[in-house]
LUMPAKOL-305246 format. One record per residue (C-alpha): residue number from 1; residue in one letter; chain; y, z, x. Coordinates in pm, 1 decimal, always signed. Each point is the difference from the previous one (the first is absolute). Example, Ala and Ser with C-alpha at 12.3 -4.5 7.8 and 13.67 -1.06 7.14 Angstrom:
2
1|A|A|-450.0|+780.0|+1230.0
2|S|A|+344.0|-66.0|+137.0
//
This chain:
295
1|X|A|-610.5|-2599.9|+826.9
2|X|A|-163.7|+331.6|+83.1
3|X|A|-360.8|-95.6|+74.0
4|X|A|-124.3|+356.5|-43.4
5|X|A|+149.7|+9.5|-347.5
6|X|A|-142.1|-345.5|-75.1
7|X|A|-349.7|+116.0|+91.6
8|X|A|+43.7|+313.6|-208.4
9|X|A|+103.2|-203.1|-304.4
10|X|A|-278.4|-256.0|+48.3
11|X|A|-293.7|+233.1|+46.6
12|X|A|+109.1|+359.7|-63.0
13|X|A|-190.1|+205.9|-255.4
14|X|A|+218.5|+134.2|-276.9
15|X|A|+272.3|-114.8|-236.0
16|X|A|+375.0|-59.0|-35.7
17|X|A|+239.0|+252.3|-150.9
18|X|A|+262.2|-176.4|-212.9
19|X|A|+309.4|+220.5|+34.1
20|X|A|+244.9|-272.2|-98.8
21|X|A|+140.9|+91.1|-340.6
22|X|A|+348.2|-152.4|-18.2
23|X|A|+303.3|+81.1|-212.5
24|X|A|-153.3|-120.6|-324.0
25|X|A|-327.6|+192.3|+24.1
26|X|A|+124.4|+309.0|+185.5
27|X|A|+102.8|+208.2|-307.3
28|X|A|-348.0|-41.7|-149.0
29|X|A|-167.2|+90.5|+329.6
30|X|A|+220.0|+308.5|+33.2
31|X|A|-64.5|+103.7|-361.1
32|X|A|-376.5|-13.5|+59.8
33|X|A|+61.2|+218.2|+306.2
34|X|A|+185.6|+253.1|-212.4
35|X|A|+356.3|-92.4|+98.4
36|X|A|+194.9|-93.9|-311.4
37|X|A|+320.2|-202.0|-16.3
38|X|A|+197.1|+323.3|-40.0
39|X|A|-88.3|+77.7|+363.8
40|X|A|+226.2|-274.7|+135.2
41|X|A|+338.3|-134.7|-99.3
42|X|A|+19.7|-325.7|+194.0
43|X|A|-217.2|-266.1|+158.1
44|X|A|+58.1|+157.9|+339.7
45|X|A|-129.8|+335.6|-123.2
46|X|A|-291.9|-173.4|-169.9
47|X|A|-103.2|-165.3|+326.4
48|X|A|+38.0|+334.1|+178.9
49|X|A|-248.5|+145.8|-247.4
50|X|A|-251.1|-282.8|+36.2
51|X|A|+26.5|+7.7|+379.0
52|X|A|-79.6|+370.8|-11.0
53|X|A|-310.1|-83.0|-207.0
54|X|A|-106.3|-276.9|+238.4
55|X|A|+67.7|+221.9|+301.8
56|X|A|-223.5|+267.8|-149.4
57|X|A|-276.3|-258.0|-29.9
58|X|A|+48.2|-149.5|+346.6
59|X|A|+15.0|+338.1|+175.5
60|X|A|-297.9|+145.9|-184.6
61|X|A|-298.2|+74.3|+226.0
62|X|A|-210.3|-198.2|-250.3
63|X|A|+199.8|-317.3|+72.5
64|X|A|-123.8|-147.1|+329.7
65|X|A|-117.1|-326.4|+151.5
66|X|A|-358.0|+121.4|-25.4
67|X|A|-6.1|-117.9|-361.8
68|X|A|+340.0|-161.6|-62.9
69|X|A|+29.6|-332.6|+184.5
70|X|A|+350.7|-95.0|-106.8
71|X|A|+294.6|+109.1|-210.5
72|X|A|+237.4|-225.6|-194.9
73|X|A|+358.6|+125.2|-0.2
74|X|A|+309.6|-65.3|-205.8
75|X|A|+303.4|-110.6|+206.1
76|X|A|+172.7|+335.9|-52.2
77|X|A|-305.1|+181.4|+138.7
78|X|A|-13.3|-225.4|+307.8
79|X|A|+363.5|+81.7|+74.4
80|X|A|-52.3|+376.1|-20.3
81|X|A|-171.6|+247.7|+229.2
82|X|A|-303.6|+225.0|-24.1
83|X|A|-6.9|+308.9|+220.8
84|X|A|+279.5|-138.9|+217.8
85|X|A|-151.1|-346.2|+56.3
86|X|A|+49.5|-331.7|-177.6
87|X|A|-255.9|-19.8|-280.1
88|X|A|-185.1|-291.7|+159.6
89|X|A|-19.6|+178.7|+334.2
90|X|A|-130.4|+316.3|-164.5
91|X|A|-266.2|-190.3|-190.0
92|X|A|-134.4|-183.5|+302.4
93|X|A|+64.1|+236.4|+291.9
94|X|A|-78.2|+328.4|-176.7
95|X|A|-239.5|-97.4|-277.8
96|X|A|-159.5|-322.8|+126.8
97|X|A|+96.1|-179.9|-323.0
98|X|A|+130.3|-359.2|+16.5
99|X|A|+339.7|-43.0|-174.9
100|X|A|+87.0|-282.6|-240.9
101|X|A|+324.4|-75.6|-186.9
102|X|A|+48.4|-106.5|-363.8
103|X|A|+248.2|-289.4|+12.8
104|X|A|+23.6|-134.6|-355.3
105|X|A|+296.6|+79.3|-225.0
106|X|A|-190.7|+20.8|-326.6
107|X|A|-104.4|-253.8|-260.5
108|X|A|+164.8|-277.8|-197.1
109|X|A|-36.4|-15.9|-378.6
110|X|A|-333.0|-133.7|-121.3
111|X|A|-43.6|-377.3|-16.3
112|X|A|-322.7|-204.3|-21.8
113|X|A|-197.4|+320.3|-35.0
114|X|A|+115.5|+144.8|+334.1
115|X|A|+284.6|+183.3|+169.0
116|X|A|+113.3|-152.2|+327.7
117|X|A|+181.2|+206.0|+260.3
118|X|A|+375.3|+17.5|-10.4
119|X|A|+181.3|-168.0|+291.8
120|X|A|+5.1|+198.0|+325.4
121|X|A|+333.2|-112.4|+151.3
122|X|A|-12.3|+239.7|+294.5
123|X|A|-365.2|-63.1|+88.2
124|X|A|+57.5|-114.9|+359.6
125|X|A|+217.7|+301.9|+80.3
126|X|A|-246.2|+232.7|-171.3
127|X|A|-290.3|-142.9|+199.9
128|X|A|+192.9|+41.2|+325.9
129|X|A|+70.3|+363.6|-89.2
130|X|A|-364.4|+47.4|-86.7
131|X|A|-102.7|-122.8|+343.5
132|X|A|+249.3|+238.1|+165.1
133|X|A|-127.6|+288.3|-214.2
134|X|A|-360.2|-57.3|+108.7
135|X|A|-139.2|-161.5|-314.3
136|X|A|-320.5|-199.4|+46.3
137|X|A|+27.4|-193.1|-322.9
138|X|A|+155.0|-33.2|-342.4
139|X|A|-95.4|+0.8|-367.7
140|X|A|+141.7|-188.4|-298.8
141|X|A|-110.6|+9.5|-363.0
142|X|A|+5.6|-247.7|-285.8
143|X|A|-170.3|+34.1|-337.9
144|X|A|-241.7|-207.8|-210.3
145|X|A|-14.4|+68.6|-374.1
146|X|A|-211.9|-291.1|-124.8
147|X|A|-219.3|-289.0|+114.4
148|X|A|+275.4|-259.8|+32.6
149|X|A|-92.0|-245.0|+277.8
150|X|A|+356.5|-112.9|+72.0
151|X|A|+131.5|+356.3|+7.7
152|X|A|-276.4|+125.4|+228.5
153|X|A|+42.0|-290.9|+238.3
154|X|A|+375.5|+69.5|+10.9
155|X|A|-67.3|+363.2|+90.8
156|X|A|-241.1|-92.3|+277.4
157|X|A|+235.9|-268.2|+132.8
158|X|A|+279.5|+256.3|+19.8
159|X|A|-220.2|+263.7|+164.0
160|X|A|-120.9|-234.2|+272.8
161|X|A|+344.9|-154.3|+62.6
162|X|A|+145.2|+345.0|+64.9
163|X|A|-315.8|+99.5|+186.7
164|X|A|+57.7|-279.1|+251.5
165|X|A|+353.6|+124.9|+64.6
166|X|A|-134.6|+350.0|+52.9
167|X|A|-261.4|-128.2|+245.2
168|X|A|+274.4|-186.3|+187.9
169|X|A|+185.5|+330.9|+35.6
170|X|A|-302.0|+156.5|+171.3
171|X|A|-129.0|+204.5|-292.9
172|X|A|-316.3|-27.3|-211.2
173|X|A|+63.9|-50.2|-372.6
174|X|A|-197.3|+168.4|-274.5
175|X|A|+10.6|-245.2|-291.1
176|X|A|-26.6|+184.2|-333.0
177|X|A|-32.6|-219.5|-310.5
178|X|A|-102.9|+279.0|-237.1
179|X|A|-190.2|-86.8|-318.8
180|X|A|+70.5|+219.4|-302.5
181|X|A|-316.2|+205.3|-56.9
182|X|A|+83.4|+15.4|-373.4
183|X|A|+24.3|-376.4|-44.0
184|X|A|-254.3|-149.3|-239.4
185|X|A|-9.5|-299.9|+237.6
186|X|A|-51.8|+206.3|+316.3
187|X|A|-329.0|-159.2|+107.1
188|X|A|+125.3|-355.4|-59.3
189|X|A|+322.6|+78.7|+185.2
190|X|A|-201.4|+129.2|+295.3
191|X|A|-194.3|-325.3|+22.8
192|X|A|+323.8|-199.4|+9.0
193|X|A|+150.1|+239.6|+253.0
194|X|A|-301.0|-12.9|+230.8
195|X|A|+3.7|-380.1|+3.6
196|X|A|+372.9|-15.9|+73.7
197|X|A|-23.7|+254.3|+283.5
198|X|A|-299.9|-176.6|+154.7
199|X|A|+191.7|-326.3|+15.5
200|X|A|+291.0|+158.0|+184.2
201|X|A|-223.0|+191.9|+240.9
202|X|A|-166.3|-322.2|+109.8
203|X|A|+343.6|-142.4|+83.8
204|X|A|+95.0|+283.6|+235.6
205|X|A|-11.9|-71.1|+376.1
206|X|A|-300.7|+135.0|+187.1
207|X|A|+207.7|+268.7|+173.8
208|X|A|+153.1|+142.8|-320.4
209|X|A|-142.1|+274.8|-220.2
210|X|A|+129.1|+160.7|-316.0
211|X|A|-119.1|+296.8|-202.4
212|X|A|-67.1|-1.0|-371.7
213|X|A|+60.5|+281.7|-248.6
214|X|A|-167.1|-83.2|-330.6
215|X|A|-77.6|+170.7|-328.7
216|X|A|-349.2|+140.7|-27.9
217|X|A|-194.3|-299.7|-135.9
218|X|A|-187.1|-37.6|-326.8
219|X|A|-301.0|-143.4|+186.5
220|X|A|-160.1|+207.5|+275.2
221|X|A|+29.8|-154.7|+345.5
222|X|A|+243.9|-259.0|-133.9
223|X|A|+213.7|-11.9|+313.6
224|X|A|-284.5|-0.3|+250.0
225|X|A|+100.6|-343.2|+133.8
226|X|A|+337.2|+143.8|+101.2
227|X|A|-161.1|+298.0|+173.3
228|X|A|-181.2|-251.2|+223.3
229|X|A|+284.4|-254.1|+33.0
230|X|A|+123.8|-50.1|+359.8
231|X|A|+365.3|-16.4|-118.7
232|X|A|-19.6|+337.8|-175.8
233|X|A|+43.8|+313.4|+208.8
234|X|A|-96.7|+238.6|-283.0
235|X|A|-40.4|+5.3|-377.1
236|X|A|+152.2|+295.2|-184.3
237|X|A|-27.6|+103.1|-364.0
238|X|A|+265.8|+164.0|-213.7
239|X|A|-90.8|+253.1|-266.3
240|X|A|+225.0|-171.4|-256.2
241|X|A|-0.4|+277.3|-258.3
242|X|A|-364.3|+105.3|+22.9
243|X|A|-61.2|+369.0|+59.8
244|X|A|-118.9|+87.0|+349.2
245|X|A|-356.1|+54.3|-123.9
246|X|A|-4.4|-339.0|-175.3
247|X|A|+162.7|-178.7|+293.8
248|X|A|-238.5|+154.9|+252.4
249|X|A|-301.0|-96.8|-212.1
250|X|A|+107.3|-365.6|-20.5
251|X|A|+89.6|-6.1|+368.8
252|X|A|-349.7|+108.4|+101.8
253|X|A|-132.5|-314.8|-168.9
254|X|A|+218.3|-225.6|+216.9
255|X|A|-131.4|+18.3|+357.7
256|X|A|+252.8|-65.1|+274.5
257|X|A|+300.3|+63.7|-225.3
258|X|A|+189.1|+322.2|+72.8
259|X|A|+246.4|+198.7|-207.9
260|X|A|+376.3|-15.9|+13.0
261|X|A|+75.3|+257.3|-264.9
262|X|A|+329.1|+158.0|-103.8
263|X|A|-18.7|+193.2|-325.4
264|X|A|-375.4|+52.2|+39.7
265|X|A|+64.5|+160.3|+341.1
266|X|A|+266.3|+241.9|-123.8
267|X|A|-176.3|+83.4|-327.6
268|X|A|-0.3|+377.1|-42.5
269|X|A|+259.4|+76.4|+267.6
270|X|A|+284.3|+224.1|-119.2
271|X|A|+320.5|+135.4|+149.0
272|X|A|-86.7|+357.1|-108.1
273|X|A|-331.7|+7.4|+183.8
274|X|A|-29.7|+219.4|+306.4
275|X|A|-59.6|-185.7|+325.5
276|X|A|-363.1|+107.0|-14.1
277|X|A|-40.1|-131.8|-356.3
278|X|A|+186.2|-321.0|+79.3
279|X|A|-198.0|-71.4|+316.5
280|X|A|-330.2|+73.2|-174.0
281|X|A|+79.1|-231.9|-292.4
282|X|A|+123.8|-275.5|+232.2
283|X|A|-308.0|+44.8|+218.0
284|X|A|-226.5|-42.4|-302.8
285|X|A|+177.1|-322.9|-95.6
286|X|A|-12.7|-135.4|+354.3
287|X|A|-369.2|+81.5|+34.9
288|X|A|-87.9|-167.8|-330.8
289|X|A|+202.7|-315.1|+68.2
290|X|A|-137.1|-15.0|+354.9
291|X|A|-359.3|+16.3|-123.3
292|X|A|+64.0|-278.4|-250.5
293|X|A|+166.6|-214.6|+267.4
294|X|A|-285.3|+19.1|+249.5
295|X|A|-278.1|-64.6|-251.2
//
């Protein structure tokens, strides 16, 4: 494990850029960026378009390790290059941003109020490739729709079981059991989720740490115990459908939790913008999310 990267993740000031839209969410992300489905005729062309968008973000002068601690990448992005270097190498060696890899393959159908992750049959090979490509850690997402104790415990069990395999491979897992911000049972679900996570954290060996990526909570400071937990390297928050202004406002009320935003980061960016317009808009977003993350 790269100790310089570990120290940066543990104590760096800033936030994480979630640049990990996969095949299912890519058309929507491109549409928001002003690239419609008529601009590509195949999946390969679609991923070319989204890599161009991500490259524009990663090469922008506004995007640096001064305010962006880490970046979460989709597998396709990890395997490509930015300015002649592997994406992970560019992020760390040029920008000072720690690279992470999204490893999940999407969600199962809803059962017991949750959506577990689909099987990841090639996980070991993917983790080995991630190590070779300079990734520091990984990220995997599951989804909570309602306050079902059995469903939430199943999600947390799955997250930690895969997290242990990721730790064994030499990478740090970001566990992301997202809670639906529109759920009428959101607050109750968060209480069940917090209890289930706490139980698993206490079972981890002393020399193991995970990261948590959680929905912005209904109660301010709700995840403070995880911020201070010796088995947690860092606690991240996802925007989950809130606007950037809303997400930043909630984040400021949760000390020690930092952003890991996707749509809220790219809000307002457009393919037709000049480089000056694009960099200025991205810089505004980065500055706002940074301020909320260090509050």
